[in-house]
PDB file of N, CA, C and O in Angstrom:
ATOM      1  N   MET A   1      32.052  52.169  10.514  1.00  0.00           N
ATOM      2  CA  MET A   1      30.823  51.522  11.167  1.00  0.00           C
ATOM      3  C   MET A   1      30.992  49.837  11.184  1.00  0.00           C
ATOM      4  O   MET A   1      30.173  49.182  11.829  1.00  0.00           O
ATOM      5  N   SER A   2      31.972  49.229  10.525  1.00  0.00           N
ATOM      6  CA  SER A   2      32.177  48.046  10.611  1.00  0.00           C
ATOM      7  C   SER A   2      32.900  47.840  11.890  1.00  0.00           C
ATOM      8  O   SER A   2      33.149  46.658  12.128  1.00  0.00           O
ATOM      9  N   LYS A   3      33.310  48.737  12.802  1.00  0.00           N
ATOM     10  CA  LYS A   3      33.657  48.629  13.927  1.00  0.00           C
ATOM     11  C   LYS A   3      32.736  48.360  15.056  1.00  0.00           C
ATOM     12  O   LYS A   3      33.192  48.123  16.175  1.00  0.00           O
ATOM     13  N   PHE A   4      31.347  48.388  14.799  1.00  0.00           N
ATOM     14  CA  PHE A   4      30.260  48.270  15.771  1.00  0.00           C
ATOM     15  C   PHE A   4      29.604  47.030  15.461  1.00  0.00           C
ATOM     16  O   PHE A   4      29.592  46.608  14.304  1.00  0.00           O
ATOM     17  N   PRO A   5      29.039  46.395  16.442  1.00  0.00           N
ATOM     18  CA  PRO A   5      28.290  44.935  16.183  1.00  0.00           C
ATOM     19  C   PRO A   5      27.097  45.415  15.220  1.00  0.00           C
ATOM     20  O   PRO A   5      26.505  46.483  15.376  1.00  0.00           O
ATOM     21  N   GLN A   6      26.822  44.485  14.206  1.00  0.00           N
ATOM     22  CA  GLN A   6      25.769  44.665  13.566  1.00  0.00           C
ATOM     23  C   GLN A   6      24.916  43.205  13.016  1.00  0.00           C
ATOM     24  O   GLN A   6      25.549  42.591  12.158  1.00  0.00           O
ATOM     25  N   ASP A   7      23.729  42.664  13.362  1.00  0.00           N
ATOM     26  CA  ASP A   7      23.247  41.905  13.304  1.00  0.00           C
ATOM     27  C   ASP A   7      21.853  41.725  12.613  1.00  0.00           C
ATOM     28  O   ASP A   7      21.257  40.671  12.394  1.00  0.00           O
ATOM     29  N   LYS A   8      21.518  42.878  12.352  1.00  0.00           N
ATOM     30  CA  LYS A   8      20.188  43.097  11.678  1.00  0.00           C
ATOM     31  C   LYS A   8      20.488  44.043  10.253  1.00  0.00           C
ATOM     32  O   LYS A   8      21.567  44.565   9.972  1.00  0.00           O
ATOM     33  N   ASP A   9      19.457  44.096   9.597  1.00  0.00           N
ATOM     34  CA  ASP A   9      19.273  44.937   8.376  1.00  0.00           C
ATOM     35  C   ASP A   9      18.419  46.199   8.851  1.00  0.00           C
ATOM     36  O   ASP A   9      17.196  46.076   8.779  1.00  0.00           O
ATOM     37  N   TRP A  10      18.858  47.207   9.253  1.00  0.00           N
ATOM     38  CA  TRP A  10      18.263  48.372   9.562  1.00  0.00           C
ATOM     39  C   TRP A  10      17.128  48.813   8.277  1.00  0.00           C
ATOM     40  O   TRP A  10      16.136  49.415   8.689  1.00  0.00           O
ATOM     41  N   LYS A  11      17.172  48.648   7.286  1.00  0.00           N
ATOM     42  CA  LYS A  11      16.199  48.980   6.274  1.00  0.00           C
ATOM     43  C   LYS A  11      14.899  47.960   6.590  1.00  0.00           C
ATOM     44  O   LYS A  11      13.772  48.430   6.429  1.00  0.00           O
ATOM     45  N   SER A  12      15.007  46.924   6.924  1.00  0.00           N
ATOM     46  CA  SER A  12      13.975  45.811   7.087  1.00  0.00           C
ATOM     47  C   SER A  12      13.487  45.792   8.248  1.00  0.00           C
ATOM     48  O   SER A  12      12.410  45.222   8.423  1.00  0.00           O
ATOM     49  N   ASN A  13      14.229  46.469   9.419  1.00  0.00           N
ATOM     50  CA  ASN A  13      13.610  46.297  10.783  1.00  0.00           C
ATOM     51  C   ASN A  13      12.628  47.695  10.980  1.00  0.00           C
ATOM     52  O   ASN A  13      12.890  48.860  10.683  1.00  0.00           O
ATOM     53  N   PRO A  14      11.573  47.193  11.509  1.00  0.00           N
ATOM     54  CA  PRO A  14      10.500  48.390  12.065  1.00  0.00           C
ATOM     55  C   PRO A  14      11.164  49.637  12.682  1.00  0.00           C
ATOM     56  O   PRO A  14      10.872  50.782  12.334  1.00  0.00           O
ATOM     57  N   HIS A  15      12.091  49.329  13.635  1.00  0.00           N
ATOM     58  CA  HIS A  15      12.671  50.331  14.232  1.00  0.00           C
ATOM     59  C   HIS A  15      13.998  50.957  13.895  1.00  0.00           C
ATOM     60  O   HIS A  15      14.524  51.915  14.461  1.00  0.00           O
ATOM     61  N   GLY A  16      14.490  50.193  12.786  1.00  0.00           N
ATOM     62  CA  GLY A  16      15.698  50.736  12.182  1.00  0.00           C
ATOM     63  C   GLY A  16      16.982  50.285  12.978  1.00  0.00           C
ATOM     64  O   GLY A  16      18.042  50.911  12.946  1.00  0.00           O
ATOM     65  N   PHE A  17      16.773  49.161  13.674  1.00  0.00           N
ATOM     66  CA  PHE A  17      18.094  48.495  14.494  1.00  0.00           C
ATOM     67  C   PHE A  17      18.862  47.992  13.711  1.00  0.00           C
ATOM     68  O   PHE A  17      18.479  47.394  12.705  1.00  0.00           O
ATOM     69  N   ILE A  18      20.016  48.140  14.021  1.00  0.00           N
ATOM     70  CA  ILE A  18      21.289  47.248  13.511  1.00  0.00           C
ATOM     71  C   ILE A  18      21.746  46.077  14.478  1.00  0.00           C
ATOM     72  O   ILE A  18      22.202  45.026  14.026  1.00  0.00           O
ATOM     73  N   TYR A  19      21.592  46.326  15.881  1.00  0.00           N
ATOM     74  CA  TYR A  19      22.021  45.616  16.605  1.00  0.00           C
ATOM     75  C   TYR A  19      21.242  45.753  17.859  1.00  0.00           C
ATOM     76  O   TYR A  19      20.772  46.869  18.078  1.00  0.00           O
ATOM     77  N   GLY A  20      21.002  44.709  18.810  1.00  0.00           N
ATOM     78  CA  GLY A  20      20.011  44.949  19.825  1.00  0.00           C
ATOM     79  C   GLY A  20      18.548  45.103  19.659  1.00  0.00           C
ATOM     80  O   GLY A  20      18.013  44.728  18.616  1.00  0.00           O
ATOM     81  N   ASP A  21      17.923  45.590  20.547  1.00  0.00           N
ATOM     82  CA  ASP A  21      16.380  45.894  20.672  1.00  0.00           C
ATOM     83  C   ASP A  21      16.163  46.527  21.725  1.00  0.00           C
ATOM     84  O   ASP A  21      16.971  46.543  22.653  1.00  0.00           O
ATOM     85  N   ILE A  22      14.747  47.302  21.741  1.00  0.00           N
ATOM     86  CA  ILE A  22      14.262  48.033  22.856  1.00  0.00           C
ATOM     87  C   ILE A  22      13.482  46.855  23.464  1.00  0.00           C
ATOM     88  O   ILE A  22      12.704  46.060  22.937  1.00  0.00           O
ATOM     89  N   GLU A  23      14.005  47.000  24.974  1.00  0.00           N
ATOM     90  CA  GLU A  23      12.844  46.106  25.941  1.00  0.00           C
ATOM     91  C   GLU A  23      11.669  46.621  26.305  1.00  0.00           C
ATOM     92  O   GLU A  23      10.647  45.939  26.375  1.00  0.00           O
ATOM     93  N   ASN A  24      11.727  48.018  26.597  1.00  0.00           N
ATOM     94  CA  ASN A  24      10.613  48.668  26.767  1.00  0.00           C
ATOM     95  C   ASN A  24      10.605  50.142  25.915  1.00  0.00           C
ATOM     96  O   ASN A  24      11.311  51.059  26.336  1.00  0.00           O
ATOM     97  N   GLU A  25       9.898  50.298  24.883  1.00  0.00           N
ATOM     98  CA  GLU A  25      10.114  51.608  24.319  1.00  0.00           C
ATOM     99  C   GLU A  25       9.649  52.878  24.935  1.00  0.00           C
ATOM    100  O   GLU A  25      10.002  54.000  24.572  1.00  0.00           O
ATOM    101  N   TYR A  26       8.689  52.553  26.059  1.00  0.00           N
ATOM    102  CA  TYR A  26       8.268  53.662  26.917  1.00  0.00           C
ATOM    103  C   TYR A  26       9.037  53.960  28.063  1.00  0.00           C
ATOM    104  O   TYR A  26       8.542  54.754  28.863  1.00  0.00           O
ATOM    105  N   ASP A  27      10.080  53.510  28.288  1.00  0.00           N
ATOM    106  CA  ASP A  27      10.913  53.641  29.488  1.00  0.00           C
ATOM    107  C   ASP A  27      12.407  53.493  28.864  1.00  0.00           C
ATOM    108  O   ASP A  27      12.930  52.384  28.753  1.00  0.00           O
ATOM    109  N   PRO A  28      13.067  54.718  28.456  1.00  0.00           N
ATOM    110  CA  PRO A  28      14.307  54.384  27.924  1.00  0.00           C
ATOM    111  C   PRO A  28      15.369  53.925  28.799  1.00  0.00           C
ATOM    112  O   PRO A  28      16.447  53.614  28.293  1.00  0.00           O
ATOM    113  N   LEU A  29      15.146  53.825  30.395  1.00  0.00           N
ATOM    114  CA  LEU A  29      16.153  53.243  31.179  1.00  0.00           C
ATOM    115  C   LEU A  29      16.091  51.823  30.970  1.00  0.00           C
ATOM    116  O   LEU A  29      16.979  51.172  31.521  1.00  0.00           O
ATOM    117  N   GLU A  30      15.184  51.164  30.252  1.00  0.00           N
ATOM    118  CA  GLU A  30      15.187  49.726  30.009  1.00  0.00           C
ATOM    119  C   GLU A  30      15.592  49.409  28.754  1.00  0.00           C
ATOM    120  O   GLU A  30      15.254  48.365  28.196  1.00  0.00           O
ATOM    121  N   TYR A  31      16.429  50.395  28.175  1.00  0.00           N
ATOM    122  CA  TYR A  31      17.081  50.081  26.896  1.00  0.00           C
ATOM    123  C   TYR A  31      18.317  49.013  26.855  1.00  0.00           C
ATOM    124  O   TYR A  31      19.332  49.492  27.362  1.00  0.00           O
ATOM    125  N   ALA A  32      18.410  48.201  26.561  1.00  0.00           N
ATOM    126  CA  ALA A  32      19.616  47.355  26.225  1.00  0.00           C
ATOM    127  C   ALA A  32      20.646  47.772  25.478  1.00  0.00           C
ATOM    128  O   ALA A  32      20.305  48.857  25.005  1.00  0.00           O
ATOM    129  N   LEU A  33      21.867  47.453  25.071  1.00  0.00           N
ATOM    130  CA  LEU A  33      22.923  47.652  24.075  1.00  0.00           C
ATOM    131  C   LEU A  33      22.280  47.914  22.797  1.00  0.00           C
ATOM    132  O   LEU A  33      21.878  46.882  22.259  1.00  0.00           O
ATOM    133  N   THR A  34      22.040  49.099  22.086  1.00  0.00           N
ATOM    134  CA  THR A  34      21.359  48.904  20.800  1.00  0.00           C
ATOM    135  C   THR A  34      22.002  49.888  19.729  1.00  0.00           C
ATOM    136  O   THR A  34      22.688  50.851  20.069  1.00  0.00           O
ATOM    137  N   GLU A  35      21.773  49.623  18.646  1.00  0.00           N
ATOM    138  CA  GLU A  35      22.468  50.536  17.626  1.00  0.00           C
ATOM    139  C   GLU A  35      21.526  50.570  16.580  1.00  0.00           C
ATOM    140  O   GLU A  35      21.314  49.465  16.082  1.00  0.00           O
ATOM    141  N   TYR A  36      20.778  51.699  16.007  1.00  0.00           N
ATOM    142  CA  TYR A  36      19.724  51.923  15.022  1.00  0.00           C
ATOM    143  C   TYR A  36      20.111  53.111  14.156  1.00  0.00           C
ATOM    144  O   TYR A  36      20.908  54.022  14.386  1.00  0.00           O
ATOM    145  N   VAL A  37      19.375  52.876  13.148  1.00  0.00           N
ATOM    146  CA  VAL A  37      19.319  54.097  12.159  1.00  0.00           C
ATOM    147  C   VAL A  37      18.089  54.861  12.089  1.00  0.00           C
ATOM    148  O   VAL A  37      17.012  54.275  12.195  1.00  0.00           O
ATOM    149  N   SER A  38      18.150  56.141  11.915  1.00  0.00           N
ATOM    150  CA  SER A  38      16.579  56.996  11.781  1.00  0.00           C
ATOM    151  C   SER A  38      17.167  57.720  10.359  1.00  0.00           C
ATOM    152  O   SER A  38      18.251  58.297  10.276  1.00  0.00           O
ATOM    153  N   GLU A  39      16.282  57.563   9.377  1.00  0.00           N
ATOM    154  CA  GLU A  39      16.312  58.245   8.219  1.00  0.00           C
ATOM    155  C   GLU A  39      15.502  59.468   8.062  1.00  0.00           C
ATOM    156  O   GLU A  39      14.346  59.364   8.472  1.00  0.00           O
ATOM    157  N   TYR A  40      15.811  60.477   7.617  1.00  0.00           N
ATOM    158  CA  TYR A  40      14.963  61.752   7.407  1.00  0.00           C
ATOM    159  C   TYR A  40      15.058  62.376   5.994  1.00  0.00           C
ATOM    160  O   TYR A  40      15.922  61.958   5.223  1.00  0.00           O
ATOM    161  N   GLU A  41      14.228  63.334   5.630  1.00  0.00           N
ATOM    162  CA  GLU A  41      14.564  63.742   4.379  1.00  0.00           C
ATOM    163  C   GLU A  41      15.988  64.378   4.159  1.00  0.00           C
ATOM    164  O   GLU A  41      16.677  64.195   3.155  1.00  0.00           O
ATOM    165  N   ALA A  42      16.313  65.122   5.202  1.00  0.00           N
ATOM    166  CA  ALA A  42      18.035  65.706   5.054  1.00  0.00           C
ATOM    167  C   ALA A  42      19.065  64.748   4.741  1.00  0.00           C
ATOM    168  O   ALA A  42      19.914  64.881   3.859  1.00  0.00           O
ATOM    169  N   GLY A  43      18.905  63.598   5.668  1.00  0.00           N
ATOM    170  CA  GLY A  43      19.861  62.493   5.805  1.00  0.00           C
ATOM    171  C   GLY A  43      19.434  61.476   6.661  1.00  0.00           C
ATOM    172  O   GLY A  43      18.272  61.072   6.700  1.00  0.00           O
ATOM    173  N   LYS A  44      20.489  60.991   7.450  1.00  0.00           N
ATOM    174  CA  LYS A  44      20.406  59.945   8.427  1.00  0.00           C
ATOM    175  C   LYS A  44      20.962  59.867   9.651  1.00  0.00           C
ATOM    176  O   LYS A  44      22.048  60.444   9.600  1.00  0.00           O
ATOM    177  N   GLU A  45      20.759  59.455  10.685  1.00  0.00           N
ATOM    178  CA  GLU A  45      21.340  59.275  11.980  1.00  0.00           C
ATOM    179  C   GLU A  45      21.611  57.968  12.456  1.00  0.00           C
ATOM    180  O   GLU A  45      20.771  57.093  12.248  1.00  0.00           O
ATOM    181  N   ILE A  46      22.609  57.715  13.036  1.00  0.00           N
ATOM    182  CA  ILE A  46      22.757  56.515  13.502  1.00  0.00           C
ATOM    183  C   ILE A  46      23.207  56.657  15.193  1.00  0.00           C
ATOM    184  O   ILE A  46      24.242  57.161  15.629  1.00  0.00           O
ATOM    185  N   SER A  47      22.238  56.128  15.860  1.00  0.00           N
ATOM    186  CA  SER A  47      22.435  56.038  17.492  1.00  0.00           C
ATOM    187  C   SER A  47      22.721  54.733  18.110  1.00  0.00           C
ATOM    188  O   SER A  47      22.083  53.684  18.012  1.00  0.00           O
ATOM    189  N   LEU A  48      24.176  55.081  18.994  1.00  0.00           N
ATOM    190  CA  LEU A  48      24.793  53.985  19.551  1.00  0.00           C
ATOM    191  C   LEU A  48      24.311  54.217  20.971  1.00  0.00           C
ATOM    192  O   LEU A  48      24.666  55.291  21.457  1.00  0.00           O
ATOM    193  N   VAL A  49      23.524  53.369  21.779  1.00  0.00           N
ATOM    194  CA  VAL A  49      23.033  53.463  23.046  1.00  0.00           C
ATOM    195  C   VAL A  49      23.631  52.182  23.911  1.00  0.00           C
ATOM    196  O   VAL A  49      23.888  51.111  23.361  1.00  0.00           O
ATOM    197  N   VAL A  50      23.788  52.370  25.063  1.00  0.00           N
ATOM    198  CA  VAL A  50      24.582  51.491  26.065  1.00  0.00           C
ATOM    199  C   VAL A  50      23.517  50.871  26.871  1.00  0.00           C
ATOM    200  O   VAL A  50      22.380  51.291  26.656  1.00  0.00           O
ATOM    201  N   GLU A  51      23.653  50.040  27.673  1.00  0.00           N
ATOM    202  CA  GLU A  51      22.639  49.522  28.558  1.00  0.00           C
ATOM    203  C   GLU A  51      22.139  50.318  29.429  1.00  0.00           C
ATOM    204  O   GLU A  51      22.955  51.018  30.028  1.00  0.00           O
ATOM    205  N   GLY A  52      20.883  50.451  29.729  1.00  0.00           N
ATOM    206  CA  GLY A  52      20.365  51.542  30.357  1.00  0.00           C
ATOM    207  C   GLY A  52      19.998  53.150  29.911  1.00  0.00           C
ATOM    208  O   GLY A  52      19.341  53.965  30.559  1.00  0.00           O
ATOM    209  N   GLY A  53      20.596  53.309  28.686  1.00  0.00           N
ATOM    210  CA  GLY A  53      20.300  54.446  28.029  1.00  0.00           C
ATOM    211  C   GLY A  53      21.142  55.517  27.730  1.00  0.00           C
ATOM    212  O   GLY A  53      20.992  56.168  26.696  1.00  0.00           O
ATOM    213  N   PHE A  54      22.219  55.810  28.740  1.00  0.00           N
ATOM    214  CA  PHE A  54      23.076  56.705  28.916  1.00  0.00           C
ATOM    215  C   PHE A  54      24.364  56.460  29.388  1.00  0.00           C
ATOM    216  O   PHE A  54      24.449  55.928  30.495  1.00  0.00           O
ATOM    217  N   PRO A  55      25.455  56.755  28.740  1.00  0.00           N
ATOM    218  CA  PRO A  55      25.573  57.785  27.791  1.00  0.00           C
ATOM    219  C   PRO A  55      25.055  57.101  26.339  1.00  0.00           C
ATOM    220  O   PRO A  55      24.784  55.901  26.298  1.00  0.00           O
ATOM    221  N   PHE A  56      24.950  57.893  25.251  1.00  0.00           N
ATOM    222  CA  PHE A  56      24.675  57.440  24.030  1.00  0.00           C
ATOM    223  C   PHE A  56      25.526  58.403  23.177  1.00  0.00           C
ATOM    224  O   PHE A  56      26.029  59.448  23.589  1.00  0.00           O
ATOM    225  N   LEU A  57      25.625  57.849  21.799  1.00  0.00           N
ATOM    226  CA  LEU A  57      26.198  58.633  20.771  1.00  0.00           C
ATOM    227  C   LEU A  57      25.131  58.680  19.470  1.00  0.00           C
ATOM    228  O   LEU A  57      24.442  57.758  19.035  1.00  0.00           O
ATOM    229  N   ARG A  58      25.230  60.066  18.998  1.00  0.00           N
ATOM    230  CA  ARG A  58      24.434  60.074  17.460  1.00  0.00           C
ATOM    231  C   ARG A  58      25.411  60.367  16.552  1.00  0.00           C
ATOM    232  O   ARG A  58      26.397  61.041  16.851  1.00  0.00           O
ATOM    233  N   ILE A  59      25.189  59.860  15.338  1.00  0.00           N
ATOM    234  CA  ILE A  59      26.138  60.525  14.357  1.00  0.00           C
ATOM    235  C   ILE A  59      25.328  60.828  13.114  1.00  0.00           C
ATOM    236  O   ILE A  59      24.544  59.969  12.711  1.00  0.00           O
ATOM    237  N   PHE A  60      25.440  61.875  12.532  1.00  0.00           N
ATOM    238  CA  PHE A  60      24.595  62.274  11.693  1.00  0.00           C
ATOM    239  C   PHE A  60      25.291  62.514  10.394  1.00  0.00           C
ATOM    240  O   PHE A  60      26.457  62.900  10.308  1.00  0.00           O
ATOM    241  N   PHE A  61      24.404  62.228   9.270  1.00  0.00           N
ATOM    242  CA  PHE A  61      25.053  61.956   7.821  1.00  0.00           C
ATOM    243  C   PHE A  61      24.189  62.802   6.993  1.00  0.00           C
ATOM    244  O   PHE A  61      23.018  63.049   7.282  1.00  0.00           O
ATOM    245  N   GLU A  62      24.749  63.202   6.041  1.00  0.00           N
ATOM    246  CA  GLU A  62      23.926  63.868   5.022  1.00  0.00           C
ATOM    247  C   GLU A  62      24.639  63.367   3.489  1.00  0.00           C
ATOM    248  O   GLU A  62      25.853  63.463   3.304  1.00  0.00           O
ATOM    249  N   GLU A  63      23.743  62.855   2.501  1.00  0.00           N
ATOM    250  CA  GLU A  63      24.317  62.147   1.447  1.00  0.00           C
ATOM    251  C   GLU A  63      25.551  61.285   1.831  1.00  0.00           C
ATOM    252  O   GLU A  63      26.525  61.266   1.078  1.00  0.00           O
ATOM    253  N   ASP A  64      25.531  60.551   3.018  1.00  0.00           N
ATOM    254  CA  ASP A  64      26.247  59.464   3.501  1.00  0.00           C
ATOM    255  C   ASP A  64      27.755  59.763   3.598  1.00  0.00           C
ATOM    256  O   ASP A  64      28.712  59.028   3.357  1.00  0.00           O
ATOM    257  N   ILE A  65      27.708  61.015   4.008  1.00  0.00           N
ATOM    258  CA  ILE A  65      28.871  61.817   4.383  1.00  0.00           C
ATOM    259  C   ILE A  65      28.625  62.419   5.924  1.00  0.00           C
ATOM    260  O   ILE A  65      27.696  63.195   6.145  1.00  0.00           O
ATOM    261  N   MET A  66      29.462  62.024   6.866  1.00  0.00           N
ATOM    262  CA  MET A  66      29.163  62.258   8.334  1.00  0.00           C
ATOM    263  C   MET A  66      29.409  63.967   8.403  1.00  0.00           C
ATOM    264  O   MET A  66      30.338  64.632   7.946  1.00  0.00           O
ATOM    265  N   THR A  67      28.152  64.402   9.187  1.00  0.00           N
ATOM    266  CA  THR A  67      28.499  65.925   9.160  1.00  0.00           C
ATOM    267  C   THR A  67      28.990  66.356  10.700  1.00  0.00           C
ATOM    268  O   THR A  67      29.874  67.151  11.017  1.00  0.00           O
ATOM    269  N   HIS A  68      28.232  65.668  11.426  1.00  0.00           N
ATOM    270  CA  HIS A  68      28.491  65.680  13.232  1.00  0.00           C
ATOM    271  C   HIS A  68      28.114  64.864  13.925  1.00  0.00           C
ATOM    272  O   HIS A  68      27.224  64.149  13.465  1.00  0.00           O
ATOM    273  N   TYR A  69      28.580  64.601  15.268  1.00  0.00           N
ATOM    274  CA  TYR A  69      28.277  63.898  16.000  1.00  0.00           C
ATOM    275  C   TYR A  69      27.830  64.708  17.259  1.00  0.00           C
ATOM    276  O   TYR A  69      27.992  65.925  17.341  1.00  0.00           O
ATOM    277  N   THR A  70      27.145  63.795  18.421  1.00  0.00           N
ATOM    278  CA  THR A  70      26.918  64.248  19.555  1.00  0.00           C
ATOM    279  C   THR A  70      26.757  63.169  20.685  1.00  0.00           C
ATOM    280  O   THR A  70      26.214  62.079  20.511  1.00  0.00           O
ATOM    281  N   PHE A  71      27.255  63.577  21.767  1.00  0.00           N
ATOM    282  CA  PHE A  71      27.464  62.521  22.966  1.00  0.00           C
ATOM    283  C   PHE A  71      26.541  63.028  23.947  1.00  0.00           C
ATOM    284  O   PHE A  71      26.704  64.080  24.565  1.00  0.00           O
ATOM    285  N   TYR A  72      25.463  62.160  24.079  1.00  0.00           N
ATOM    286  CA  TYR A  72      24.618  62.609  25.301  1.00  0.00           C
ATOM    287  C   TYR A  72      25.005  61.730  26.768  1.00  0.00           C
ATOM    288  O   TYR A  72      24.930  60.507  26.893  1.00  0.00           O
ATOM    289  N   LEU A  73      25.384  62.599  27.693  1.00  0.00           N
ATOM    290  CA  LEU A  73      25.849  62.094  28.908  1.00  0.00           C
ATOM    291  C   LEU A  73      24.935  61.953  30.038  1.00  0.00           C
ATOM    292  O   LEU A  73      25.162  61.049  30.843  1.00  0.00           O
ATOM    293  N   ILE A  74      23.977  62.690  30.200  1.00  0.00           N
ATOM    294  CA  ILE A  74      22.903  62.830  31.120  1.00  0.00           C
ATOM    295  C   ILE A  74      21.353  62.634  30.654  1.00  0.00           C
ATOM    296  O   ILE A  74      21.002  63.068  29.556  1.00  0.00           O
ATOM    297  N   ALA A  75      20.648  62.124  31.316  1.00  0.00           N
ATOM    298  CA  ALA A  75      19.070  62.282  31.104  1.00  0.00           C
ATOM    299  C   ALA A  75      18.497  63.266  31.779  1.00  0.00           C
ATOM    300  O   ALA A  75      18.695  63.348  32.991  1.00  0.00           O
ATOM    301  N   ALA A  76      17.769  64.091  31.180  1.00  0.00           N
ATOM    302  CA  ALA A  76      16.731  65.075  31.631  1.00  0.00           C
ATOM    303  C   ALA A  76      15.321  64.445  32.054  1.00  0.00           C
ATOM    304  O   ALA A  76      14.410  64.292  31.241  1.00  0.00           O
ATOM    305  N   TYR A  77      15.248  64.156  33.164  1.00  0.00           N
ATOM    306  CA  TYR A  77      13.844  63.347  33.565  1.00  0.00           C
ATOM    307  C   TYR A  77      12.937  64.320  34.448  1.00  0.00           C
ATOM    308  O   TYR A  77      11.843  63.937  34.863  1.00  0.00           O
TER     309      TYR A  77
END
């Protein structure tokens, strides 16, 4: 993760952002370059989103060990 830009503390950010921000949370095509963490009961996920929303990468962790990752290449609108 040290290879990715980080300018926020995801634990104190209301949306879990590590880098960037959502310009319009209701329109994913207005996403800027962002990186954020989502925490779940079973683990956490880090999403890396490029400007415009696609493609993006999701990395999944359980007990701080990466279990798998998924690349999303297209949007289904």
